Legacy VTK file of the C-alpha trace (Angstrom):
# vtk DataFile Version 3.0
C-alpha trace
ASCII
DATASET POLYDATA
POINTS 260 float
12.880 -20.151 -9.249
12.037 -22.927 -6.761
9.814 -25.829 -7.804
6.168 -24.802 -7.230
3.082 -26.803 -8.081
1.014 -25.454 -10.976
-2.043 -25.176 -8.700
-0.075 -22.975 -6.313
1.111 -20.759 -9.180
-2.495 -20.313 -10.331
-3.560 -19.361 -6.791
-0.658 -16.903 -6.523
-1.725 -15.258 -9.784
-5.356 -14.980 -8.614
-4.128 -13.456 -5.346
-1.994 -10.985 -7.320
-5.057 -9.967 -9.361
-7.180 -9.427 -6.240
-4.385 -7.634 -4.396
-3.862 -5.272 -7.331
-7.557 -4.363 -7.299
-7.637 -3.760 -3.528
-4.424 -1.762 -3.576
-5.602 0.479 -6.410
-8.908 1.289 -4.726
-7.683 2.102 -1.238
-4.300 0.498 -0.524
-3.588 -2.594 1.561
-3.098 -5.130 -1.223
-0.029 -6.428 0.581
-2.314 -7.754 3.317
-3.393 -10.396 0.817
-0.381 -10.835 -1.438
2.447 -11.188 1.085
0.789 -13.854 3.290
-0.173 -15.847 0.177
3.429 -15.722 -1.029
4.727 -16.812 2.365
2.327 -19.766 2.333
2.730 -20.671 -1.346
6.524 -20.697 -1.631
8.404 -23.831 -0.508
9.087 -24.003 3.218
12.845 -23.601 2.776
12.483 -20.310 0.847
13.983 -17.397 2.809
11.416 -14.832 3.951
13.417 -12.101 2.211
12.621 -13.721 -1.145
8.897 -13.488 -0.421
9.307 -9.821 0.539
11.405 -9.034 -2.528
9.071 -10.865 -4.905
6.102 -9.102 -3.330
7.688 -5.709 -4.049
8.535 -6.686 -7.634
4.912 -7.676 -8.220
3.349 -4.762 -6.358
5.322 -2.019 -8.078
3.927 -3.046 -11.466
0.298 -2.957 -10.312
0.873 0.283 -8.411
2.439 1.931 -11.461
-0.441 0.796 -13.663
-2.991 2.182 -11.202
-1.026 5.436 -10.898
-1.034 5.936 -14.685
-4.767 5.193 -14.901
-5.550 7.629 -12.089
-3.257 10.350 -13.454
-5.094 10.314 -16.773
-8.566 10.779 -15.288
-8.270 12.094 -11.721
-7.193 15.638 -10.752
-3.830 14.587 -9.322
-1.076 17.123 -8.622
1.845 14.966 -9.738
4.472 17.426 -8.496
3.134 17.337 -4.945
2.755 13.557 -5.095
6.379 13.097 -6.205
7.644 15.415 -3.442
5.750 13.386 -0.863
7.011 10.202 -2.501
10.657 11.242 -2.262
10.150 12.053 1.424
8.500 8.651 1.884
11.473 6.999 0.192
13.802 8.635 2.715
11.504 7.715 5.601
11.192 4.090 4.534
14.963 3.785 4.234
15.370 5.054 7.792
12.649 2.700 9.037
14.225 -0.286 7.312
17.592 0.621 8.826
16.116 0.594 12.348
13.859 -2.418 11.819
16.646 -4.949 12.336
17.291 -3.826 15.904
13.744 -3.066 17.045
10.908 -5.343 18.121
7.685 -4.490 16.327
5.635 -6.450 18.894
5.484 -3.328 21.041
4.235 -1.170 18.184
1.552 -3.487 16.792
-0.982 -2.960 19.652
-0.534 0.805 19.272
-1.168 0.572 15.538
-4.302 -1.509 16.152
-5.672 1.148 18.506
-4.913 3.851 15.943
-6.645 1.873 13.197
-9.740 1.293 15.319
-9.797 5.014 16.062
-9.553 5.714 12.337
-12.434 3.312 11.625
-14.585 4.991 14.299
-13.744 8.409 12.835
-14.707 7.359 9.299
-17.930 5.704 10.496
-18.988 8.675 12.653
-18.182 11.166 9.904
-19.950 9.877 6.780
-18.883 12.937 4.797
-15.169 12.258 5.298
-13.507 12.094 1.899
-16.764 12.300 -0.042
-16.736 16.056 -0.653
-14.900 17.346 -3.725
-11.357 18.607 -3.215
-11.276 22.186 -1.921
-8.800 23.438 -4.512
-5.014 23.820 -4.576
-3.377 22.933 -1.271
-1.629 25.680 0.664
2.173 25.479 1.066
1.671 24.773 4.772
-0.552 21.788 4.047
1.853 20.471 1.422
4.699 20.714 3.928
2.595 18.881 6.519
1.812 16.154 3.969
5.500 15.767 3.142
6.307 15.425 6.843
3.476 13.124 7.943
2.420 11.220 4.818
5.941 11.210 3.403
8.532 10.893 6.141
6.191 9.543 8.843
4.275 6.897 6.938
7.354 6.105 4.856
9.205 5.385 8.102
6.341 3.091 9.167
6.532 1.316 5.799
10.199 0.539 6.310
9.771 -0.451 9.946
6.579 -2.561 9.779
4.781 -2.144 6.447
1.213 -3.538 6.404
-1.458 -0.963 5.603
0.900 1.739 4.321
-1.323 2.526 1.338
-4.386 2.806 3.575
-2.584 5.164 5.964
-1.489 7.271 2.994
-5.047 7.601 1.701
-6.312 8.673 5.131
-3.480 11.145 5.709
-3.717 12.727 2.269
-7.489 13.070 2.592
-7.220 14.729 5.994
-4.200 16.991 5.372
-4.699 18.087 1.764
-8.527 18.031 1.913
-8.734 15.637 -1.014
-11.660 13.383 -1.815
-10.949 9.681 -1.339
-10.561 8.978 -5.056
-7.969 11.737 -5.551
-6.216 10.674 -2.337
-6.021 7.084 -3.627
-4.578 8.358 -6.903
-1.953 10.446 -5.108
-1.100 7.543 -2.795
-0.303 5.341 -5.790
2.391 7.742 -6.976
3.866 7.896 -3.473
3.769 4.096 -3.268
5.670 3.829 -6.543
8.534 5.765 -4.956
8.698 3.652 -1.803
8.309 0.377 -3.709
11.116 1.345 -6.078
13.508 1.956 -3.206
12.621 -1.300 -1.464
12.808 -3.301 -4.710
16.266 -1.902 -5.483
17.475 -3.073 -2.077
15.996 -6.565 -2.453
17.313 -6.884 -6.017
20.805 -5.901 -4.862
20.566 -8.639 -2.213
19.439 -11.191 -4.828
16.162 -11.709 -2.970
13.706 -11.512 -5.893
12.249 -14.544 -7.710
12.076 -12.740 -11.035
10.318 -15.414 -13.120
7.492 -15.845 -10.619
7.322 -12.082 -10.056
7.007 -11.396 -13.797
4.085 -13.816 -14.123
2.271 -12.510 -11.056
2.963 -8.900 -12.071
0.854 -9.331 -15.214
-2.154 -10.224 -13.069
-1.355 -7.532 -10.495
-1.198 -4.949 -13.278
-4.603 -6.071 -14.555
-6.044 -5.893 -11.044
-4.515 -2.473 -10.391
-5.807 -1.003 -13.631
-9.263 -2.477 -13.065
-9.311 -1.229 -9.466
-8.432 2.320 -10.529
-11.207 2.288 -13.161
-13.649 0.939 -10.539
-12.776 3.675 -8.030
-13.072 6.388 -10.668
-16.434 5.048 -11.820
-17.995 4.294 -8.410
-16.726 7.386 -6.603
-15.699 8.218 -3.054
-18.660 6.509 -1.381
-17.576 3.149 -2.755
-13.936 3.789 -1.796
-15.107 4.594 1.743
-16.722 1.148 2.095
-13.597 -0.606 0.808
-11.474 1.545 3.119
-13.379 0.417 6.212
-13.194 -3.220 5.088
-9.417 -3.006 4.638
-8.944 -1.228 7.998
-10.775 -3.990 9.877
-8.873 -6.654 7.910
-5.604 -4.962 8.871
-6.590 -4.905 12.561
-7.482 -8.607 12.402
-4.186 -9.420 10.664
-2.102 -7.515 13.232
-4.043 -9.076 16.120
-3.420 -12.544 14.724
0.304 -11.872 14.321
0.513 -10.390 17.831
-1.352 -13.003 19.856
-2.085 -16.124 17.795
0.755 -16.704 15.341
LINES 1 261
260 0 1 2 3 4 5 6 7 8 9 10 11 12 13 14 15 16 17 18 19 20 21 22 23 24 25 26 27 28 29 30 31 32 33 34 35 36 37 38 39 40 41 42 43 44 45 46 47 48 49 50 51 52 53 54 55 56 57 58 59 60 61 62 63 64 65 66 67 68 69 70 71 72 73 74 75 76 77 78 79 80 81 82 83 84 85 86 87 88 89 90 91 92 93 94 95 96 97 98 99 100 101 102 103 104 105 106 107 108 109 110 111 112 113 114 115 116 117 118 119 120 121 122 123 124 125 126 127 128 129 130 131 132 133 134 135 136 137 138 139 140 141 142 143 144 145 146 147 148 149 150 151 152 153 154 155 156 157 158 159 160 161 162 163 164 165 166 167 168 169 170 171 172 173 174 175 176 177 178 179 180 181 182 183 184 185 186 187 188 189 190 191 192 193 194 195 196 197 198 199 200 201 202 203 204 205 206 207 208 209 210 211 212 213 214 215 216 217 218 219 220 221 222 223 224 225 226 227 228 229 230 231 232 233 234 235 236 237 238 239 240 241 242 243 244 245 246 247 248 249 250 251 252 253 254 255 256 257 258 259
């Protein structure tokens, strides 16, 4: 592990705690954790090590949140795993194409989509607040595997930021889940995609395991706490956090596109 000041390590752990909480509630914890890692690690650290360490930390918090949700939320684990395996395939394909494709063209499109999503959620206050309508039909499950699995998984491999948020929105819309159940399902899907990405980074030797292990403890605490908070506060609270994360994602993409 590179030499890092103790103050920076403390800040990284606090960021991991906060990111775990955000990610468990509605996704998007990487919006906080990855930039903090990029800033906190020494300047000569390869970017791949920040990405690999981020995945090693995030998978622990995501798994903790998934277990907490699965115990108390009505999650169909079989459907979630099927979507997750599709997302794993999609993210692999996206990562394969990412090296030869400029994401600068896609970022403005994603910002427009996100703003449209925010407008939709604001104009439809009942979105995701009604209880789930019952078992999903095979057609809806297939659509979720295609869009939330392959489609969003491909986006995760190609670009990445906001994947958890997109999953929550897609699962709510396609499977007619409430936002809490959608968040729970998204955590299981995220475990699959994170595992695939982490395996790749580990094979490349791009994970700072000692730092990741320390931060993962805090991320796990944040993820577990976030899942308990979402279960206790309900879909209305998740809706507020969702809108906050969407606008933060738009601001982050706009900064990267025009100011960075």
